[in-house]
Structure formats: structure tokens, C-alpha cells
N, C-alpha and C positions, 0 to 999 in steps of 0.2 A: 706537479708539472703542468696542471690545468692551470695553476695560479700564475706559474712563469708565463705561460703563453700568454694571459691574459695582461700581464703588465708590460709582453715584450708587444701585442699588439698597440697598446695604448702608446705606449712607449713613441713606438716608429710613427702611429698617424699623427702624433703631438708636433713630431719632427718635422713631417712632412708639412703640418701646417703652420709652425712656425717659419720656414721656407718659404711659404706661400705668402708671408706678409711682407714682401719685399715686392710682389707680383703690383705692377702700375694696377691704376683704377678702371676697370672696363666700362666706364661711363663716358658720354663726351665730355662732361662736363666735372672738373676734381672735386666740386664741393659735395656732387651726388654720389660720392662714395663716405662720406662724414656720416655719423651716426645722428640718428632723429632724437633731437631732446624735447622735455617738456611733455606736459598731460593735455590731450584736446577735452573739451566740455565733455564729450559724450565719445566712448568706444562703441567702435563696432569691427569686432575682428573676425576675418575671412579664413577660411581654413582652406588653401588650395594643393589641390592634391597632382598638377600636371598640365602638360599642355600650352595651351594660347589663350583660352577663355579669358587669363585675365585681363587682357587688354581692354575688355568690356565692361568691367564692372565698376558698379558706380563709384569712381573715384571721388567725389566730392563727399560721399562717406566714409569711405572706407578709411579707418586709420591704424590696425596693423593686419598683415598678411602674413598664417604660419605656414611654413613650406613642409608640406607632408607629399610633396612629391622629389620630382628632381631639379634641384636648385636651377635656376635660369637666371643669372647675371642682368638681361633685360628688365625682368621683371623688377629687378632691387632696385634698377635706376631708376625706372619708371615710378613706382613707388615712393622712392626719396625724390622725386621731382615733382610730388603729389603731397609732401610731409607725411606718408605714411611710415610706420616699420615693418621691417620685413623680420622676422625671427625662425630659428630653428626649431625642429621637431625635437623633443628629449624623451629617449625612452631606455629602459635599461631594467634587465631581471633586478629585481627587489632583492632577491641573494644574495646577488652579486655586491651589492653597494654595503651591505652590513660592516664588513671591515672596512674601517676610515681611511686606510690609504686607498682601496680603489674605488671609494666613494671620490676621493680627493682629484684621482687621476681621471677618472671619468668628466668631473666639473672643468679639468686644465683642457682635456681633448674638446671639449664643446664649447669653450672659450676662443681658445684658439682656432677652431672650425669658424666661428663667428666674427671673428677678426679679418681670416684669411677672405671668407664672402663678403665683407663689409656688410654684416647683417648687425641686427638691433635687439639680439636678445636672444630666449630662448620660450618655448610653449613646451611645458612638460608634461607628457601625454600617458600616464602610467596606470593602466585598468587592470591592476591583480589582484589575486586573493591576498589579503593580509589580516591577519590575528591582530583582536584589539592588545596592546600592551606586550606583544611579540618582538623579537629582537628588529623585526623586518620593519615593522611599525615606529619605533623609533629612528632605524636608519632610512626611512621615507622623509619623518621628518625632517631630519639633519640634510638630508640630500637637498630641500627645496631652502632651506636656510643657507645651505653654505653655498648654492648655486646663487641663489639671489646676492648674498654678500659678495661673491668671487666677479661675478656678470656687472654689477654696479660699479664696483672697486675699478675692473681692468675696460667698461667701455662703458665710459658714463654717459648716463641718460638712458641707459638699457632699460629693460624691460624683462621681467620673468613672469609667467604665467602658469598655472595649475588646473589641468582638467578634472573636473569632478564627475562624480555620478548625480541624477535629477535630485536627489535627496542624499543626507547624511548618513541614513537609517543602517549603514552595512549593505547597501546595494549589491548584490551580487557578488557577496563576501569579502567587499570592500571598506575594513574597517579601519580609515584611518583619523589621525589628529588634526580633523578638518580645521579646527578654530586654532592651532599652531601653525598648520599650514597659510593657511588664508593670512596669520598675521606678518609672516614673513615675506609673502612674495608680495608682486603688484597686485594681483587681482588673481581669483581661481573663476576658472569657465565654468559654470554650470552648464551641463550635457543633457537636457530638457529632452529628452527623446530614447527611444528604446525602453520605455518607459513598464512594457510589459515583458521586460525580458525573463522574469519569475512570474508566473499565474499560478495562485494557488486557487481559484474559485474555478466557475466553470471555463473549460478549456474552448475559448471562443473569440473570434477574429474582435479585436477592440481598435482604439486610438495609438497611435504612436504616442502622440502625447497628449492625453486629457487633461481638461483645462482644470480641473478642481485637484487634479492629483499632481499637476506641474507646480499650483501655488502651494501647496502644502510643503512640497521641496522647499521654496524658498523662505517659508515661514520657519522650516526647522532650519534652515540654514542660519538665519537672524536670529533666533532663539539659543544659538551657541556666541552670542555677543559677537556675532562676525561684521565687523562694517559693513553695511550696505555699498559704499564707496567701492570696495574690494570684492565686488558680486558682480559679472556678466551674465546677462542671460541668452543661453545658447537655444535655439531652436531648428528643427529641421527643414531640409528644404528634399527631403524624401518619403516616401511613405512603403508599405508594407501591403504586398499580394498574398492572399491567402487563398489555398484550395480549399472551398467548402465540403465537408465529410457529408453536412446537413446543412440546406437553409430551410428555415423552419417560415410558417406562415408573416410573421411579425419581421423577418427579415435578418434575424440571427443565425450566424455561419458559424457553425460547430467544426474546429477543427481539428489536425491529427495532433496526437501529445507527443512532442518534443521535450523533454525533460532538458531542465539547465540547473545547476547548481543548487539540487536537493529540490526545484517545484515539478511539478507533474507536466507542466506544461508551458509553454515560451511564444515570444516571436519568431523563433526560431522555425517553426512551421510552416513560415511566408518567406518572403523574400523583398529585399529590399530594391524598391524602383526609382531611378530620380523621375522630377518633378515634371522634367520635360517632357518623360514619357506619359507618364500621366494626360498629362494636359493634349496628348495626341490621343490618347485612347476613350477619355471619360465620355466624351461626346458622343462616341459610336457603341457605349456600352447599352447592356440591357434595362440598365435604371437612370443613366446622366447621373450627373450629382446629385447627392441626396445629404440631407444632413442629421444629425445626432442632435436632439438637443441636450441631452445630460453631459454627454464627454464634449461638449460643442466642438466638433470635428466635421468635415466631409467625409465621405465616402459613396462607392457605387459597385455594383455587380456586373459583372460580365461572363461570357460564355467562351471558354479554351477551345482552343482546335478540339482536342479529345474529348470534347462534351462535357467537362468536368465546370462546374460552377466556381466562379473565383470572386472574392469581397476585398476589396482594396481600401485600406483606411490612407490619409495622408492629411498634409497641413497645407492650407491656401491662402493668401491675404487676410482672410476675413479671420479664420480662427488663429492665425500666427497675431494679427492686431489686437485680438481679445487678450492676449496675453502678453505682449509689448507695452501696452498701454498699464501695465503694473510696473514698467520700469521704472516710471517717473512716481507713481504712486507708493514704492516702497523705497524710493531714491537710489536704486542701483545706478553701477557704472554705466551700462550700456548692454550691447547684443551685440550677435555675433550667428554665425550658421554653420552647419556641416551639411554642404559645404559650397564652395562658391562654384562649382563647376557642375553643378546639377540642373542648373536652367540652359533654357533653349537661347543662345546668344544669335543665333541666326539672321538675317535678313527679311523673313517671313513679316508681316507687317502685326498680323495676331500674337505670335509669339515673343515681339515685343513689347509689346505692351503686357501682356501676361507675365514677362521677366519685371518689366518696370514695376509693376505692383509688388512683385516680391519682396526687391532690393527696397522700395517706398517703407512697407509697414516694420522695416527694422528701426526705423526712428520715429517712433509715435509721437502725434503731434496735439 
């Protein structure tokens, strides 16, 4: 019965999408509804989570916007006017697409939706546990291969990308066939953040994306014989706020033990906070901005209203620039971030400078 309901839902959605194909272009100019074709010399992928901040993105840099919030036709029209692609978010329980018929139905539904909304492809963001050589392992690879083939055929010039963890080493039990996936799609987006999702050593606050650890991840992907032009470096525009159980004289913050995927500790002991919030807080903190020479990342300590000491680790233009310089050195395709709406786009002059600096370091000079 569940399978029948699955097919009914997909067929209904596909039917609605197909009917939508006759809808008129929502843009002022009809040509803005045409798919974007060709490849830019340097990819800058932005994840948009909704709202209107997209109006203030650095459109001289943006090449692709992945819609992870509510679809806005005005964003699509504006992005197309700047020569940038707008792509869908793609996520589905991997167990559901082991059956080839379900897999094809899901891809068909996504292609129809992209056509109905005059979009340019899909960013597949599947972050689920998959065992190596399991049925799901092969199904996921087939999903990416078939999605790429179908999108490229049905929407000429379209783009299919796939989000991967900071390392291919079965991070969070995601044991995918990264070589085959990267080969079949246009590129993989390496999420070089949340790198402390599994802490096996001391249970302490650390950088979200430590420099050496981040680069090791790229070396591992390249050792799989993945074409560097199929790799986009992702960086975080957010940090982690950790409550300290104890703060040592050396400034080491011991954090609560929150297990994750078998590890005794994880970054789940903290909470994610936007770069815009960090910039409002750091100068009024107990310490101001501090710099860790080993992780090559900034951090600071502050006292919460309840009297507890917190330590915040984040990335700023300096720590990001150190990493993005390796895009040229490794021959990668470009950069991107999670996410484009975590900066302060207000008229405040200081905020404007901080925001421009974060955009600027996405493309190393």
C-alpha cells in the first residue's frame, strides 16, 4: 500500500508540473526564462535558504544559486539576468530509490519541476548513512548517474551537482562511491565544515573547519582520481557556540559529551550561529578575537547571562582565504558556502565592509 501511495504522489506531482509547463514566463523579458548554458571559468555556488537577501549577493561572482528555501521566481529572473544558474534541492530517502522504478519516478518529478520553474538543474543533497557495497550504495550512484543523464537531455545546458562530506572516509557513516558519483555529475560540492561531527579525542571545543584537516579531505578526494575540475570547495559562513564545562588556564574549553554516530563527543554540544551574529558579539566579548595558530581559525570567549563561559569558533576572511588559496594550487573548479543568507546585508557601514570581505575571499587572487 505504501508503494502505491508513493507512485500516486509522484504521478500526481508530475502531472501538475507538466501542466505548469504551459505557464507564461514570470520575467519581464522572455529570454530570462531560458536555461543558462556554458561553464564559467570559476564556479561560485551559493545556497539560498529563503528571504530577500539574494538581492544583495555579489552577483559579479555568483554562478549558481541552489534554492534550499521557498522558490522565488524573482530570484530566478534576476539570477538569469546575471548569467547565473538557479537549481533545485534534491533529497530522497536512499532506501526508497533502490527500486529502479521509484528512482526514475523521482528523477522525472524533479525534471518536470525544474522545467515548470524555469530552473537550470539540481543540487543533490543526500546526507544519509549508506553502507559500502549495500543496495543503497549502488542505488545512490545510479541516482546521480540517471539524474545527470536525464537533466542534461531534458534541459540542455543544465547542471547536476552532489554535496559530499569534508572527507570521503565514510564521514558520519556516509560510505558512498565518490569516484563514480563525481565522474557522472557535473561536480561535487565538498562541505568543508562540521568537521567535528565526530570527536574521538578530547571532548573540547575546536574549529568548525581546521585548516590541515580541511586540506587532508581534498587530498583524499584527489587520491580517488577525481578530476580536480569536478570539485568545488565549500566553506562555512557560520560558527559554533560551545558552553564550557571548564575553561583551562590555556583557554581550552571542555564541552558536554554529546555522542553522534558512535563517537563519544560531537559538535552537537554547541549551536550554530551566523557570521552576522558573531560580528555583533566578538568585540564585546571577554577576550575579543583570538587566533589559533594550529587550527588557523579565530575564536573568542564570552560570559552568558546565566554566568557560564562560552567559546565560539568560526571562520572569517583570513581563515577562509587561507583555505581558498588552495583552489588554485589544487586546480579545483571553484568555491561556495553554506549559506548566502548568514551575513549582515544592512546599510550599516561596518557590516557592509565585513560582508564584502567575506564575499571577496571566495575567489582567491
